[in-house]
N, C-alpha and C positions, 0 to 999 in steps of 0.2 A: 180410699184403700189403694195401695200400690203393690203390683200393677192393678189397673182398674178391673172391676168385676163385671162380667157380662152374663146375664141370665138368659139361657137359650130356650127357655120354656115355650115361647111363642113359635119356635121352629120344631117343636116336638108335639105339643098338646093341641088337639082339635078343639078343645073347649076354650072359653074366654080366659085370658091371662091378664096379669096386672098391667103389662105393657104390650103394645102392638109390635109386630115385626119391624115396622118402620122406625119406631122409637128406639128399639134395641140396636138397629142398624146405625142410627145416628150416634149412639153411645160408642159403638165399635169404631165408627169412622174417627171419632175424636181420639180414641185410644191408639189407633193405628197411625194417626197423624202426629201425635205428641209423644208417644212412648215407643210404639212398635211391639210392645209386649202387653198382654192382657190375660186375665184369668176368666175361665168359663165354668159355669155350673149348669149341668144338663140333667133333666129327669131321666135320661137314658142310662146314666152311670151313677151309682151310689158310692159312698165312701167304702162300703163293704166290698164292692166290685174292685175298687182301686186297691184296697188292702190285700185282697186275694191275689191279684196280679203281682203286687209288690212282694208278697211272701214267697210266691213261686220263683221270682227272680233271685231273691236272697238264697232260697234253697238250691237253685242252680249253682250259684257261686260257692256254696258250701260243699259241693261235691269234691272228691279227691282231684288233685292236679292232673293226674294221668287221664282221668275221665274227660275233663274239660279239654285238655290238649289233644285228645283224639279227634276233635272236631276243629282243628286249626283252620282259621280263615285263609291261611296261605295255600290250602289245598282246595279252595273253592274258586271257580272262575268268576263268581260274583262277589268274592271276598266276604262271604257269609260264614259265620262260625265264631270261634273263640280266639281272642288274643289276650295274652297275659301281660303283666307289668314289665317283663324283661324282653318280650318278643314284639312289643308294640311298634308298628311302623307308622301309626296314625298320629298326626299332630293336627289339632284343629286350627292352630295359628297359621296364617299365610306367610308369616315371616320365616324365611329359610333358616335363619340363625336361632330360631326359637327352640327351647328344650322340648324333648318328647313328653307327651302327656303321661301322667302317672295314674294308670287305671287298668282294670280288667274290663273286657267287653265281650258280649256275645250278640251277634247281629243276625236277624232274620229278615225276610223280605216277602214280597208278593209272589205267590206261586203261579205256575202255569208257563206257557210258552208264547204268550202274545206279544212279547217284546224282548229286546236284548237284556232288559233289566228285570225280567220275570224269570223265575226258575225254582229249583229245589233248595230247600233249607238243609242245613248241615248240622243236625243234632247229633250228639254223642250216642253211640249205640247203647251204652249203659245208662243213659239218662232215664230216670223213672218216667213212665208214661203220664203220671199225674202232673208232673211239672210241665211237660209239653202241652198237655190239654189245657191247663190253666193259663199258660202264656198265650195259646192260640185263642182262648175265650176272651182274654183281655184285648188281644189284637182286634177281634171283631167288634168289641164294644167301642174301642177308641177310634176305629175307622168310622163308625156311625156318627160319633161326635165330630169327626173331621168333616163329614158331609154337611152336618148342621152348621158348623162354623163357615164353611165355604159358601153356603146359601146366604148367610148373614153378610159375609164379605161382599158378595155380589151386589146385594141391595145397598150396602154402604158406599159402593162405588157408582151408584146410579144405574146399575145394570139389572137385567132380569134376574130374579132370584135363583134361577137354575142355570145361569150362564156358565159357571164353573163346573157344577156337578154334571152338566151335559157332556163335559169333557173328562169325566171320571168314571167311565164304564169299567175300565181295568186300570185303575191308577197305579203308577209307580210308587211304591211305599216301602219303607224300611223301619224296623224298630230295633233299638239297641238297648240291651240290658247292661247297666254300668255299675261297677263297684270301684270306688275311689279309696285307696289306702290313705292313712294319714300322711300328709306331706312333711318331709323334713323342713325345718325352719331355721332362720338365723336368730341372732340374739334379740331382734325386734319382732319376732313372730311372723316375719315375712316368709312365704313359701319359697323353698329353693328349687322346687319343681312344680309346675302347674298340674292340676287335675285335668283341666281342659283349657288350652290356651285361648286368648282373646280372639274372637272371630265373629263373623255373621254366618247364618245358615245359608246354604246355597239354593235350597229349594223353594217350594211354595209356602208350606205351612208346617210348623212344628208344634206338637202337643206333648207336654212333659208332666210327669209326676215324679216326686222326689221325696227324700226323707223329711219328715215333719220336725224332727228334733236334731238334725245335723245340717247346719247351714253350709253354704259354699258357693251357690250360684249368685253371680252379680251381673247387673245390667248397667251399661254405660249411658248416662243421661246426656241431654243436649249440651250440658256445660262441661262434659268430660269427667264427671264424677262417677265412681263405681258404687252402685246402690244394691244392697242385699235384696234378694227376691225369694223369700221363704215360701214353703208349701202351706197352703191353707186347707182346712178341713173340707173334704168333698169337692174340691176344685181341681181343675186341670189348667196348668200354665201354658199359654200359647204365645208364639211369636211368628212374625212373617219373615220369610227368607228373601234372598236376592231376586228369585223369580217373581215373587209377588210385587216387590218394589219395581222391577222392570215392567211388569204387566200393568201396574197402576201408573206408569209413566212418571215414576218417582213421587207420586202423590202420597203413597204410604211408605213407611220406613222399615228397612231391614236393620235391626239394631245390634250393635256389638255387645257380646256377653262373654263370660268366662266362668270357670270353676276353680276355686282354690280351697282345698280341704285342710284347714289348720285346726280342726276340732280335736285332733288326737284320737278320733274314732273312725271306723269304716263309714263310708257314705255311699248311698245307692240312689240311682235315678233310672227312669225309663223314658227316653225321648222317642216319639213316634214321628217320622218324617213323611208327610203326605204330599204327594205331587199329583199332577194331572196324568192323563193317559200319555204314553210315550210319544205318540204322534200328534198330540195337541199342539196347535199353533199359538205361540205367545206373541200377541200383536196388539199393542196399544191403539194402533190406528183404526182397528175395526171393533174396538171395545170401548175403553174408557174415554178415548178421544172423540167418540161419537155419542156417548151417553149423556145423561142429564147433567153431569159434572164437566162436560167438555170445555166449558169456558174457563173453569178454574184449573183443570188438568193441563190445558194447553196443547200445543202441537206435538205430534209424536216425536219422541227422542230416540226411539230404538227401531231397528228393522225387525221384521218377523223372524222368529226362530222356533225350531222344533223343541218342545219341552224336554224330551228324553235326551236329545243331543246336548242340550244346555246343561242338564244335570251331570251327564258323563264328563263334559269338559270341566265343570266345577269340581267334581270329585277328584279329577286328576290333579288339581291344584292341591287338594287337601291330603293326598297320600304321597309319601316319599317314593321316588322311582329308583 
């Protein structure tokens, strides 16, 4: 199966499972080395949970334009809130000459005041409470899966299972509701405007659910080919970001991907970007370069860096100034 499927049951269930944590971690290591993308199935989240969150996201975008625009991200210090297809300043591609992404988005993030990247969300005042509650419920479920994946990742790198989650007391996290209108195409059905330009994610870990019947996401393989990555029933698609690649001393891959919606229909997705605590130190020299994989990981290639500062720097690249 592409991307590879990882069953997180050993990281959730106290009872005996088909595979051990160590066996699953080895499968994840192979996926992160060879692909950089993988699918997970967790007993914590059912297809019904995913469907309810997805339905709430679609209901949000179906609201009148003036309701959505009342929560413009341009009025938020953390750039949380709504952006429409005409007001979008966000381009996923690092190429300065790349066309702007064709999408609507609504961004929420971790609440509180524990770091410069925590704060209040920017919901429209007229947004039905039921939508907000369902989206927040989905946030909590997907955060739990993020912690499960992070524990498996630690084992896959030869570290203590709780190495990453020990630095996730108040993780910096964002979730984006996305709606992609059908892209205009040329005579060969090539998109004239991307839904999301080719890029790597800047953070630690991304967990994504997307339309099951409207393709669009593509992953760039090691030979430079773009491979479709459709949604599978009951699964969450995951990929590692630049921070994970750096922390693994380049042992794991942050893989290029893009979205082109040439289906002629609306397309939806919900990426969840999970990072470590803002002040967590990203340092290969005190982690993977000293773990059980030290011999294959090699000498440290990177200096220590503050996780939150790293994310802020990377996000500055992704937004037009």
